N, C-alpha and C positions, 0 to 999 in steps of 0.2 A: 736793710736787718745783720746786723752785726753777730757770726759766730766768735765763741774762743772754746776749743777741747781742752778736757781738764787733762790731768797727769794720769793718761791709763797705764797701768803699770805692768811689766810685761810685756807691752805689745797688742795687748788685745784689741781686736777689734771686732769681734762677732758680739751682735747685739746679746742682753740679754735674755731670759725668759722673761723679767718683766722691766719695766721701765714707771721709774718714780720721777711726777715732774710735782715743780715746787713753782714758787711767783713770790719772789724775793724783792720789800719795795715798802713803801708807806705811802698813806694817801694825803695826796698835794690836793687834792680835789673839791675837799664839800668845805662849806662855809668853817669849819673848824677842822683846816686842814693840819695836818700834823706836825710837828714842831723836827727841824732837822736833825738841831741837836741830839736833842735824845735818840732818834734815830741811827746817832752815830754811836754814839754812850751803849744803847745798849742793843746789841748787834744779834736779833734772834736767830738767826741764819747761824752763824758759829752754838749756840746752843745744838740746834737742827741737827749739823752735821757731825757731830759729835756724838747726839746720842742716836745718828742715825746708823754712822760707823759701828759706835758700841753694841746694838743689840741686829745689826743685820748680818749677814755672810759678806764678804766682798761681792765676790761673784755673783752674787744672786740678783744682781739687779744695775742697771745704767740709771745716771741720776739727769737728769733736763730740766736746767735752771732759767726761768727770768728776768733776766736781773734787770728792776725799776730803779737799785736805788741808784747808782751811778757813783758807786763809792769804792774809789781803786782800791782801798783795803781791804773790802768787802768781794769784790773781782777776785781777789787776789786768793782769798780767802776759799774760796769756793771753789775756784778753777785750778786748785791742790790739789780739792777732793779724786778722787780714785772713779773713776769713768764716768768724769763727768763733762757734759755739753752747757756753756754758757752763753745764751741767748739775747741779745736786746736791742736797742735801736739809741742807744750811749751818741752815736754819732752824729744823729739831730735832736741829741737828749729829749726827747719825747716820750716819759713813762707811754705802757700799754696800760688799761684798766682789767683787773685778775681774771675775771670771765674770759675776755679776749686773749690774753696772754695765753690761758691753759688751752684755749682752741687752737693757739700758732703752736705751743707746744706739741699735743696731740700730731699736730700733720708732720711731724717732726720722728715720730715713733713708728721705726721698723716696720714692715710688714713682716717677718717673722717672730716679734717680739709678741708675747703670748697675752699678757698682762698688763694693767697698767693701775697705778695706785697715785693719786693724789695728794699730798700735804697742803699743809701751811707752814709759813718759817716759825710761826711760835706752834707749833703741835710738832711732836716727836715722840715714836716709840719707847716704850717704860720696861719691854723685857727683850728679854731673848726668846725667838721662836715666833713675833709677832704678826712676821711674812707671810711664815707659813701658818699662820691662823688665820688668815684673810683669804689668803688662797686658798688654803683646804674648804672653805666656805663655800668660794667660785665653784671649785670642782665637784662639791656636794648639789650643786643647783640650785645654787643661788646666781643671781644678773648683776646684783648690785650688792657691796656689803661696805659698809662704814659706819663713823661716826653719825648717830640717831640725832638731830638737832631739835627733840623733842623743848628746852627747856622756857619757847613762850608761845606754847600752844594752851588754850585753843585759836588766842590770836593770828596765829600765824601755822598753817600747817606743816607738821614737821615734814621733814626729809633729811638725806645723806647729805653731810655736809664736804665739802671740800678738804678740809682739814687731816680728813681719811676719807678718800672718799676708792672703789679698786672694783675692776670690772675687767672681762676680757675686752682682748683691743676691738676685735670683731663686732661686738656687743656694743660698745659707742661709737664707732666709724656708722654700722649698720643701724645706729637709734635716728642717724643725720639730725643729730639734733645739738646747739654750739650750746658751750659751758656758760658764754654769754650770755645775760637773761634782756627779755624785754618785755617782758612781765612779772612783777613780782618782787621779793625782797633781795633775795639774797642768791651767791652764785651756786649750783647744784638745787635747783626747786627745779628747772628744767629737766637735767635729768632724771630725776627721780619719779618724776612725772608722767616722762617719758617710758619708762620702763614699768612703770604701772599700768597705763594704760595700755599697754602692749601684753600683759598677761607674766612678766615676768616677777618674779620674787626677791624680798630682802631681805638681808641679814643687817639685822641692826645688830651695832655696838653702842649701847645705852649708857648712859653715864651710870658708872661705879662707883664714883666718891664714895668712902667711909667718911670723910668730914668734908661736906660741904663751906665753901668758906667765902660762897656769894654764888644767887642761883643759875648763874649762866659762866663766870671767870673761872678758869682755875679748874677745870674741867677734867675726870679721865675717864676712858671711855672702851669701855670690853675689859677693863683691867689689862688692855695694850696700847694706849693710844691716850697722850697726853696733848689739849688743848687749852692756851692762855684764853683764848674768844678776845681778845683784842690787842694783839700787841703791837700793830702797824697804826692802830688810828685810838684815837682818844674811844673813852665808854659812852654809849651811847645808845640803848638799846629799846627797841619798840614796845614793852611790855614794862618798862622801868620808868616812873617818873619822880626817880631822884637823883638827876646828872649827878652831881658834885661825889652825893655818897660814892657813884659807882665809879669816878677817877679815881677819889680814892683809893676805892679795893682795888681799882685797875694797878697805879703806880704802889702801892705796897706788897701787893702777890708778886710782881712785876722783880719787884728789887729782891723777893724773896726765893725766885728762879733764879734768879745770876747770883746770885751768895752762893746758893748750894740747889742746883736741879734736883740732885740724887734723892736728897735728905727733903727739901720739897715737896715731891712725887709721896715721897715714901710717909709723911705726915698726910697726903689725902686720901691716900689710899690705908691707911692705918696700920704702916707698917713700920712706924715711929711712933712713939710717946706725943703727945699732948703738948709737954715740954719742949720737945722739938722747936715749935714756935718761937720760943723766945730768943732761941740761937739765930734764926732767919729773920728775926727783926719785923717781924708779925704780931700789928699792934690787937689787945684783946679784944678790940671790938669787934672784930671779923672771927673770933674763936668761938665755937661752940658753948652754949652754956656748960655748966659744972655739970649740971643732972647729967645732959647730953655726954658729955666728956667722960663720964664717971661708967659709962654702958657702952663707951666704943671700944 
């Protein structure tokens, strides 16, 4: 395992109160493995870092990144981020699946660190104060806080998704449960089930879009965090039988996010007029019906 230390400005060495964990990479494993060229042309990690730094006080967190991209330009981007640590298997060229990479990152969190927050590279905060909001829920007694993935219920039991999952470090370590799943559909289900089995409480960041352009893609949660839903893989969902339409939506929404992430999020939250969709290049097929838009 190779580690690279980012730009620790001011010589800061004491761990921050919060560690943010993220896995950077793309699907190399499935039968529909992701396109390497697209992963290079659309670096979600860039938007992630920009929005994280924009909406989070610099000294409030340490950033631990597992890099599965092995792209030098992305490694340089991450390493330039304040308080960043980058780990990977770049020397062997082996990528590590999402859950196992989070498990490895968690082991690197210092014991002095009080809180752990996981994010995805295609998720990012959209408001100042987002981190204080999330940690405040933990201080108020929640065992687990995060994006409540219930869009595919009842086929998939709702759970806290790692696109934003927060807990005290001692809670995660005490559970003795891996992020890597042995059974189930997604990373995060193990953690959610273990917390509930022990009688812990969950503070749910529910989908809060004023405008939904897809049943799962381009979600805003708790009016705090954006999650694209398929930034580093093709669109394939357990409860959808129209993969072609889902993939077309993924590409159109991706392009809008990279064109202007702030305006795109504002469109979703209702803070920008529906007319902004044309500036973002969004097709009319994804937009709300006129009757619905009139009341949005």
